[in-house]
N, C-alpha and C positions, 0 to 999 in steps of 0.2 A: 745208458744204464743209470739214468738219473735217480730212480727210486732206491738203488743200492748205495748211492753216494752218502746219504745221511748216516747209514750204518758205519761206513768207513770213517766218516768224520767223528762220530761218537766214539768209536773204538780208538781212534788216534788221540782224541782229547783225553779219554780215560787213561790211556797209556802214558801220555805226557804230563797231564795235570793231576789226575786222580780225582780231585774234587775242589771246587772253588772255596775260598774262605766263607764261613757261615754268614757273615754280614752281607756278602755279595751274592748269596745263593738264593734264587727265586723260591726254592722250597722253604727256606727260612722265612721269607716274606709271606709265603702262603701260611706257614705256621702261625704268624701273627694274626692272620685273619681267623684262624681256627680258635685261637686262645680264648677270645671272649665267650665262646660257647661252653667253656669248661667251668661251669658253676651250677648252682641249684636253680631249677626252673619249675614253674607250676605245672607245665605240660612238657616234660623233657623229651618224650618220644616225638612229639610234633616238631619241636625246635630242632632236634637231632635229624629228623627226616628232611626238613627244609635245608639244613646245613649240608647234609650228605648229598642232596641233589644239586644245590646251587653252587657251592664252592668249587667242586671239581669241574663243573660245567664252565664256571668263570675262568678257571685256569686253561681249560681246553679252548675256550673262545679267544683268549689272548694269544695262545700258541698258533691257532689257525689264522688269526688276523695278521700276525707277524709274517708268517710264511707266505700267505696269499699276497700280502702287500709287496713283499720283496719279489715275488714271482711275476708281478706285472712288468718288472724291468729285466730280470734275468732268471732263467730256469736253474742255472747252476748255482746262483746266489741263493735261490730259494731252497735248493737241496742242502746247501751249507747251513742255512739257518735252521732247517728241519733237523739236521744233524746236531746242531747246538741244543735244540730243544730236547732231542733224544738223549744227548749226553747229560743235560741237567735233570732229566727224569730218571736217570739210572745212577746206581752207586754200587761199586764192587771193590775197587782197589783199596780205598781207605778202610773199608770194613775188613778186608782180608788182612791189611796191615795191623789193625787193632787186634784181630783174632790171634795173629802170630805173636804179638806183644804179650797178650794174656797167657798164651802157652809158654812163652819164654819165662815170664815172671813167675809162673806157677812153680817153677823149680827153684828160683832164687829169692823171690820177693812176693810171698803169698798175698800180703796186704795190697801191694801194687797191682797184682793180678785181679784182686777183688774190686779195686777201684776202676781198673780198666774195663772190667766186664760190664760196668754200668753203661758204657757206650754201645754195647752190643745187645744186651738182654735185659728185659725188665723183670729181674728177679732179685730177691735178697741173697747177696753173696757172702754175708758176714760169717756164715757157718759152713761154707762149702770147703771141702778138702781140695788139695791140689788136683787130684784126679777129677773131681767134679767140676772144678774150674776149667780144666782142659776139655771136659765133655761139653760144657756150656759154650766154649769157644767154637768147637767143631759144629755143634748143633746150630749156633747162630750163623756161622758162615754158610752152612748148607741152606738154612731157611732164608737167609738174605739173598742167596742166589736167585730164589724165586721172586721174592718181594722187590729186590733192588735192581735186578737186571732182566730176568726172563719175562716178567709181567709187562713192563713197558715195551720191551723189544717185540714180544709177541703181539701186543696191541697195535704197535706200529705196522708190523707186517700184515696182520689181518685186515686192518683198515685200508692199507694201500691196496691189498688184493681185491677187496670188495669194491672200492671206488674205481680202481683201474678197470674192472670188468665192465663198468658202465661207460667207460671212455672219458672220464673226467680226470683232472689233475689230482693225483692221490696224495701229494705231499701235505697240503694244509690239514686234511682230516687225519692223515696218519700221525702228524705231529700232535694234533689235538687229542687223539686217542692215547698216545703215550703220556701226555700231560694229565689227562683225565684219570688214568690209572694211578699215576703218582699222587694225584690229589686224593683219591679214594684211600690209598694206602697210608698217606700221611694223616688223614683224618682218623683212620683206625688206630694208628700207632699212638696218637695223642689222646683219643677219647674212648677207644674200644675196649674198655675194662668192665667187668661185671658190676662193679660198684658205681659206675657212671651211666645212668640210664640214658642220658643225652647221647651217649656214644653207641647205643644199641643199633640204631639204623646204619651207622657207618660200619659197625662190625659185621652186620648181616650182608651189607653190600660188598664189603671186602671179601667175605667168604665166597660169595658168588663169583666175583671178579678173579679171585686167585685159584679157582678150581682147576682151570686148564694150565696156567703157568706152574703150579706146584707139581703137577704130573709131568709136564715137559722138563722141569728141572730135575726131577727124579730120573727121567730117562737120560738126560745129559750127564748126570752124575754116574749112572750105571755104565755109560760108555767111557767116561773118564777113568773110572775105577777098573774098567775091563771086567765087569762083574754083572753079566745079565741076570744071574740068579738073584741078585740083591733086590730086584723089583718084586719077585715072588716072596722072598723072605720078609720084605717090609709089610706085606699084607697081614702077616701073622701078628704084628704088633700094633696095628692101627687102632684097634678098639680101645686101647689104653690111652690114646692121645686125644685130648679134648678138641683140638682144632681139626676140622675136616680136611685140612690141606697141608699143614706144616709137617705132619708125620711122614709124608712121602719123601721129601728130600732128606730129612734127618734120618729116616729109617734106612735109606739107601746108603748114606754115609756110615751108619752103624754096621750094616752088613758088609759094605765094601772094605771097611777097616778091620772087621772082625773084633769090634769092641762094644762095650756097653755104653750107651749114651742115656743120660737120665736127668730129669728135673725132679729133685727130691720131693716126694709127696704128690707128684702130679703124673708122671709117666716114666716108664723104663723101656728102652729100645734094645733089643738083643740081650735080654736079661741073663743069659747063661755065660756071657763073656765078661772080661775084666774091663775096668775103666781104662781109657787110653793113657799111655805114657807120653813123654814129651816128643819122642821121635815119631810115634804114630800120629799124634795130634797135629804135628807140623805137616806130615804127609797129607792128612785129611784136609787141612786148610789149603795146601798147595793144589790138591786135586780139585777142590771147589773152584780155584782159579782156572785150572785147565778146562773145567766144564763151562766156565764163563767165556773163555776164548772160543770154545766150540759153539756156544750160543751165538756169539757175534758172527762167526763164519757161516753158520746155517742160516741166520737171518739175512745176511748179505746174499747168499746163494739163492735163497727163496725169492728175494726181490729181483735179482738179476734174471732168474728163470721166468718170473712173471712178465718182465719187460720183453724178453725174447719171444715168449708166447704171444704177446700183443702184436708182434710184427706179422704174424701169420693169420 
């Protein structure tokens, strides 16, 4: 069951470590490569398109080379390195911890909650009420389930499935796929703002890449909330969300918790309900964690199933 081992490794590292310190994290190193793009250019769309194509591919190439190189000596070691790449391409525990801190501070330290929200959401928190801060924490946790976990996990599984069908070692390209998705998402998070023309290609690419993970995340959340109707209810609110993807997991969270989630002046999900109180917001963040565990389990089962099918 070698293809399933990386998922087990990534899940174990996520449970035990959460996330490496920033200065040792390859994603932070990748961010230093992206940073020089963040300035005025004569031809920003051309520069942005080159960056959006080249930088994630470079990250994918490094991941594939590492796994393939180790694989020449030991298949199990290659699976462990692929798991390390997958772990470094995902992020959930730290984000959930920050979200829970924002929720807790919204009751006792509103300024602290506003400061903490900066690590989760790119929005001006200076005028947000305690309820709106809790809303932002739940929204960010739900959206980051898709960006930070389901996207690299699903890329890993899909790449392993495609490569495995043709009878080749799936681990190098599966690790490359996870690293590539993380690169695309990092580019978008750093540059993908309307006022930054250089980030437009990265934002368009990220929208395409996140189409499936956002909907898979919504499904995982609907299962975690034990609320299948939340998917249908989410459709009612999507027209008001500018992003073609983030409204899905956030909308399911709003429906599953029976609360209003909103970004003032931008969108409102479940407008007929009240903003979440502390207890409900905490439950929402915990449920996102449950959906994350389900995602790891399903990814591992999918890879194990593919391996069993390859025997026949």
